[in-house]
C-alpha positions as CSV (number, residue, x, y, z in Angstrom):
1,M,105.8,97.4,106.9
2,L,103.4,98.4,109.6
3,R,103.7,102.1,108.7
4,T,103.1,101.3,105.0
5,A,100.1,99.1,105.8
6,D,98.7,102.0,107.9
7,W,99.3,104.3,104.9
8,F,97.2,102.1,102.7
9,G,94.4,101.6,105.2
10,I,95.3,98.0,106.1
11,R,94.0,97.5,109.6
12,R,95.0,93.9,110.2
13,V,98.5,92.4,109.9
14,V,98.9,88.7,110.6
15,C,102.4,87.4,111.4
16,S,103.9,84.0,111.9
17,R,104.7,83.2,115.5
18,D,108.5,83.6,114.8
19,T,108.2,87.2,113.6
20,V,109.7,89.9,115.8
21,S,107.3,91.4,118.3
22,C,105.5,94.5,117.1
23,Y,106.4,96.0,120.5
24,N,110.1,95.6,120.0
25,P,111.4,99.2,120.5
26,K,112.9,99.4,117.0
27,V,109.6,98.2,115.5
28,V,107.6,100.7,117.6
29,Q,109.9,103.6,116.5
30,A,110.0,102.6,112.8
31,S,106.2,102.3,112.7
32,M,105.7,105.9,113.7
33,G,102.6,105.0,115.7
34,A,101.1,102.6,113.2
35,V,101.6,99.7,115.6
36,F,98.8,101.4,117.7
37,R,96.5,101.9,114.8
38,T,96.9,98.4,113.2
39,R,95.8,95.1,114.7
40,V,98.8,92.8,114.7
41,E,98.2,89.1,115.4
42,Y,100.7,86.3,115.8
43,L,99.1,83.0,114.5
44,D,99.9,79.6,113.0
45,L,100.2,81.2,109.6
46,V,99.7,78.0,107.6
47,K,96.6,77.1,109.5
48,W,95.2,80.7,109.2
49,L,96.0,80.9,105.5
50,G,94.3,77.6,104.8
51,S,91.1,78.7,106.6
52,S,91.0,82.3,105.4
53,G,89.0,81.6,102.3
54,L,90.8,84.5,100.6
55,P,93.1,84.5,97.6
56,V,96.7,84.5,98.8
57,Y,99.3,86.5,96.9
58,G,102.9,85.7,97.7
59,A,106.0,87.7,96.6
60,T,108.4,85.4,94.9
61,L,111.1,85.6,92.2
62,R,109.3,82.8,90.4
63,G,105.9,84.5,90.3
64,E,103.7,86.0,87.6
65,P,104.9,89.5,86.8
66,L,102.6,92.2,88.0
67,A,100.5,94.0,85.5
68,A,99.6,97.7,86.0
69,G,96.2,98.0,87.6
70,G,95.9,94.2,87.8
71,G,95.5,94.0,91.5
72,P,93.0,91.7,93.1
73,Q,89.3,92.7,93.1
74,G,88.1,92.5,96.7
75,A,89.8,91.2,99.9
76,A,93.0,89.3,99.6
77,V,96.0,88.3,101.6
78,L,99.6,89.4,100.9
79,V,102.5,87.2,102.1
80,I,105.9,88.7,102.4
81,G,108.7,86.3,103.3
82,N,111.8,86.5,105.5
83,E,114.4,89.1,104.2
84,S,117.0,86.4,103.5
85,M,115.0,83.2,103.2
86,G,111.9,84.3,101.4
87,I,108.6,82.6,101.9
88,S,109.0,79.2,103.6
89,D,108.0,76.1,101.6
90,E,105.2,75.4,104.1
91,V,103.7,78.8,103.6
92,M,104.3,78.8,99.9
93,H,102.0,75.8,99.5
94,C,99.2,78.2,100.7
95,V,100.0,80.8,98.1
96,T,97.3,80.8,95.3
97,H,98.8,83.6,93.3
98,P,102.6,83.9,93.2
99,V,103.6,87.3,92.0
100,L,106.8,89.0,90.9
101,I,107.7,92.7,90.8
102,P,109.4,93.0,87.4
103,N,113.0,94.2,87.4
104,L,113.0,97.0,84.9
105,G,116.6,97.0,83.9
106,G,118.5,97.2,87.2
107,T,121.2,94.9,88.3
108,A,120.0,94.3,91.8
109,E,119.1,90.6,92.5
110,S,116.1,91.5,94.7
111,L,114.3,94.1,96.7
112,N,114.3,94.2,100.4
113,A,111.1,92.9,102.1
114,A,109.7,96.3,103.2
115,V,110.1,97.8,99.7
116,A,108.5,94.8,98.0
117,A,105.7,94.9,100.6
118,G,105.1,98.6,99.8
119,I,105.0,98.1,96.1
120,L,102.6,95.2,96.4
121,M,100.3,97.0,98.9
122,W,100.0,99.8,96.3
123,W,99.4,97.3,93.5
124,M,96.7,95.5,95.5
125,S,95.0,98.7,96.4
126,S,94.9,100.0,92.8
């Protein structure tokens, strides 16, 4: 996700305190240097989201389907949940715009978090 954020020019990534360290060797390797070009912060996510003053988009299977070119106008926050558990209930209460990446005929139940994040970063930047 850090490499994808870097690709889209996202210079700040905020993580919950229970997210893996961005300096974990596997994360550093997978980021292909993005970890050194992107500010990564570990914060109380609920508190930060509540005080950000920005629209908060959250990827969920119960969200509003994305519309082409319908990304947010201006700054916004994108929340991607845990790979197996999704967005926690506590964080979900901070989401102002639940969104869904439509399944266009496939049989998979869901996308993995990194793929969903990439699609949503593209949508938000369009």
